[in-house]
C-alpha positions in Angstrom: 116.3 74.9 119.6 114.1 71.8 118.8 111.7 73.1 121.6 111.9 76.4 119.9 108.5 76.0 118.0 106.7 75.5 121.2 106.7 79.3 121.5 104.4 79.7 118.8 102.0 77.0 120.2 101.9 78.3 123.5 101.5 82.0 122.3 98.5 81.0 120.3 97.2 79.3 123.3 98.0 82.5 125.6 96.2 84.6 122.9 93.3 82.7 122.5 92.9 82.4 125.9 93.4 86.6 126.7 91.0 87.2 124.1 88.3 85.1 125.5 88.6 86.9 128.9 90.0 90.3 127.7 88.1 92.9 129.2 86.4 95.6 127.1 89.2 98.1 126.8 88.4 99.9 123.7 84.8 99.3 123.3 82.4 101.4 125.2 78.9 101.2 125.0 76.8 104.2 125.2 72.7 105.2 124.9 71.3 108.4 124.6 68.8 109.3 127.3 67.3 112.7 126.7 65.1 112.3 130.3 68.3 112.1 132.2 68.3 115.8 132.6 64.9 117.3 133.6 63.8 119.8 130.8 67.2 119.3 129.0 67.5 117.4 125.3 71.5 117.1 125.7 72.4 113.6 125.0 74.4 111.5 127.5 76.2 109.6 124.8 79.6 110.4 126.1 79.0 109.2 129.6 79.8 105.7 129.8 77.4 103.6 131.3 78.8 101.1 133.8 76.2 98.6 133.5 75.2 96.7 130.5 72.6 98.3 128.5 72.2 97.4 124.8 73.4 100.3 122.8 72.0 101.9 119.6 75.7 103.2 118.9 78.9 101.5 119.6 81.7 104.1 120.0 85.2 102.1 119.6 88.3 103.5 120.5 91.3 101.7 118.5 94.6 102.8 117.1 94.7 106.6 116.6 91.4 107.7 117.7 87.6 106.8 117.7 84.9 106.2 115.3 80.9 105.7 115.6 79.7 102.9 113.8 75.9 101.7 113.7 75.8 98.3 115.6 75.0 95.4 112.6 75.9 92.3 112.1 78.4 93.0 109.2 80.3 95.4 111.9 80.4 92.9 114.5 82.2 90.8 112.2 84.7 93.5 111.2 85.2 95.0 114.5 85.7 91.3 115.9 85.8 88.7 113.9 88.4 90.1 111.6 90.9 91.4 114.1 91.1 88.2 115.7 92.0 86.5 112.8 94.3 89.4 112.3 96.0 88.3 115.8 96.3 84.9 114.1 98.0 86.0 110.9 100.3 88.3 112.5 101.6 85.8 114.7 102.2 83.7 111.5 103.8 86.6 109.7 106.4 86.8 112.3 107.1 83.2 112.4 107.1 82.7 108.8 111.0 83.4 108.4 111.7 80.8 111.2 112.4 78.0 108.7 114.7 79.9 106.5 116.5 81.4 109.7 117.2 77.5 111.1 118.4 76.5 107.7 120.8 79.3 107.7 121.9 78.4 111.3 122.1 74.6 110.3 124.3 75.4 107.2 126.5 78.1 109.1 125.7 80.5 105.8 123.3 83.6 105.0 123.0 82.3 101.7 120.4 84.7 100.0 118.8 85.8 103.0 118.3 89.3 103.7 118.8 90.2 107.3 117.5 93.9 107.3 114.0 93.3 107.0 114.6 91.0 110.3 116.6 93.2 112.1 114.0 96.2 111.2 110.8 93.8 112.1 112.3 93.2 115.7 111.9 97.0 116.4 108.9 97.4 114.8 107.1 94.6 116.7 108.2 96.1 119.9 107.1 99.3 119.1 103.5 97.9 118.1 103.6 96.0 121.4 104.1 99.3 123.1 101.6 101.5 121.1 99.0 98.6 122.3 99.6 98.8 125.7 99.5 102.5 125.8 95.7 102.5 124.3 95.2 99.0 126.3 94.0 97.3 123.1 93.7 93.6 123.3 94.2 93.0 119.6 97.2 95.2 118.8 99.2 93.9 121.9 98.5 90.0 122.0 99.2 90.5 117.9 102.6 91.6 118.8 104.1 89.5 122.1 105.2 86.5 120.4 106.7 88.7 117.4 109.1 90.7 119.7 110.5 87.3 121.2 111.2 85.4 117.9 112.3 88.7 116.0 114.9 89.1 118.8 116.1 85.6 118.2 116.3 85.9 114.3 118.9 88.8 114.7 120.9 87.2 117.6 120.8 84.1 115.6 121.8 85.7 112.4 124.4 88.1 113.9 127.3 85.2 113.9 126.4 84.5 110.4 127.0 88.4 109.1 130.3 89.5 107.9 131.6 92.8 106.0 128.9 95.2 104.2 125.9 93.3 105.6 126.8 93.0 108.8 127.9 96.9 109.4 124.4 97.5 107.8 122.4 95.2 109.8 124.2 96.5 113.0 123.6 100.2 112.1 119.9 99.6 111.5 119.5 97.9 114.7 121.4 100.8 116.6 119.8 103.3 114.9 116.4 102.6 115.3 116.8 101.5 118.8 118.1 104.7 119.5 115.4 107.0 117.7 112.7 104.5 119.4 114.3 105.0 123.1 114.7 108.6 122.4 110.8 109.1 121.3 109.8 107.3 124.4 111.7 109.0 126.6 110.7 112.4 125.1 107.1 111.6 125.4 107.3 110.0 129.2 108.8 113.3 130.4 106.6 115.9 128.4 103.3 117.0 129.9 101.6 115.7 126.6 98.0 114.1 127.2 98.0 110.3 126.9 95.5 110.4 123.8 98.5 112.5 122.2 101.1 110.2 123.4 99.4 107.4 122.1 99.0 109.1 119.0 102.6 109.7 118.5 103.4 106.3 119.3 101.1 104.9 116.6 102.6 107.2 113.8 106.0 106.2 114.5 105.2 102.5 114.8 103.1 102.8 111.5 106.2 104.5 109.9 108.1 101.6 110.8 105.6 99.1 109.4 105.9 100.7 106.0 109.5 100.6 106.1 109.4 96.9 107.2 107.1 96.1 104.1 109.0 97.5 101.9 112.3 96.7 102.9 112.5 93.4 100.7 112.5 95.4 97.9 116.0 96.9 98.8 117.2 94.5 96.8 114.8 94.9 93.6 117.6 96.0 91.5 119.6 92.5 92.2 116.4 90.7 91.4 115.7 92.6 88.2 119.7 92.2 87.0 120.0 88.5 88.1 116.3 87.5 87.6 116.6 85.8 90.6 114.1 86.3 93.8 116.4 84.3 96.3 116.9 87.5 98.8 112.6 87.5 98.8 111.2 85.1 101.4 107.7 83.6 100.1 106.3 82.7 103.5 107.2 86.2 104.6 105.5 87.8 101.8 102.5 85.5 101.5 102.1 86.0 105.3 102.4 89.8 104.7 99.8 89.9 101.8 97.3 88.2 103.9 97.9 89.7 107.4 97.9 93.4 105.8 94.4 92.7 103.9 92.8 91.8 107.0 94.0 94.7 109.1 93.3 96.9 105.8 89.4 95.8 105.8 89.3 96.3 109.7 90.7 99.8 109.6 88.6 100.8 106.7 85.6 99.7 108.4 86.3 101.7 111.6 87.5 104.9 109.7 91.0 104.8 111.6 94.1 105.8 109.4 96.5 104.2 111.7 95.1 100.9 110.7 94.2 101.0 107.1 97.0 103.7 106.1 100.3 101.1 106.9 98.4 97.9 106.1 97.2 99.1 102.5 100.8 100.2 101.9 102.1 97.2 103.2 99.7 95.1 100.8 100.8 97.0 98.1 104.5 96.2 98.6 103.8 92.7 99.5 101.8 92.2 95.9 104.8 93.9 94.4 107.1 91.2 96.0 104.9 88.5 95.0 105.1 89.6 91.2 108.7 89.5 91.4 108.8 86.0 92.7 106.3 85.0 89.9 108.5 86.7 87.3 111.8 86.0 88.8 111.8 82.5 90.6 114.2 81.5 93.0 117.3 80.1 91.4 116.7 76.9 93.2 113.2 76.6 91.6 114.9 76.7 88.2 117.2 74.3 89.0 114.6 72.1 90.4 112.5 72.2 87.4 
């Protein structure tokens, strides 16, 4: 288990290399040339130009559809730099519970750790990976590859420590979400729907799971308020969630894609609520330390 953190380093190196050499899966440049057809004013904007021609308009295909943006330095930053940083913050988000899970394993006790968000995270990361592959989006895909591996480890590592009601809840959550996910994938694969509609359905489902994941730590909000103790809310995971969702929200709003800004703005709101609870009701260990 001492070598496990190396997965984090390896994933970052792989992501950096892939982004450096990634094909232009979702950015296609077009240029209107009215003289392409003799006597016709019809624009060829929607016909891809295989050779590189500096375009006046970039049509960017991302989660859930497409939008046209006038090329500018600001847009270049938003559509390339921010999602690249988002890949890093997504990876940090997935790895943020690692220390807490490792501590629970070492002490052979779950303590105040809530395993439900980690169980949802495992299924959610897999759904986003499949969606990213379906639209061939390098950013979405690479931001979820390490998450799939580490979240599956979280669940398998914590299961031996669970008992009673929390064990049954975690098992039910994993089995139920897995059954729904597999059924959806099977139905979409066997249907005659166009690939664009298949990807849209995958994006909607992944967005739903992300919203559930973002709000799942609040399942203990009643206990937190009653006991005035926020031990069940992981501070590293919450901070990573706020940072990650803020970046992806900015990216989504810039490209006007509801599958990006919708779930991320919601997740940002949930994250801010969790941060407020951590501030208002510090963990009991912090109280004792003070």
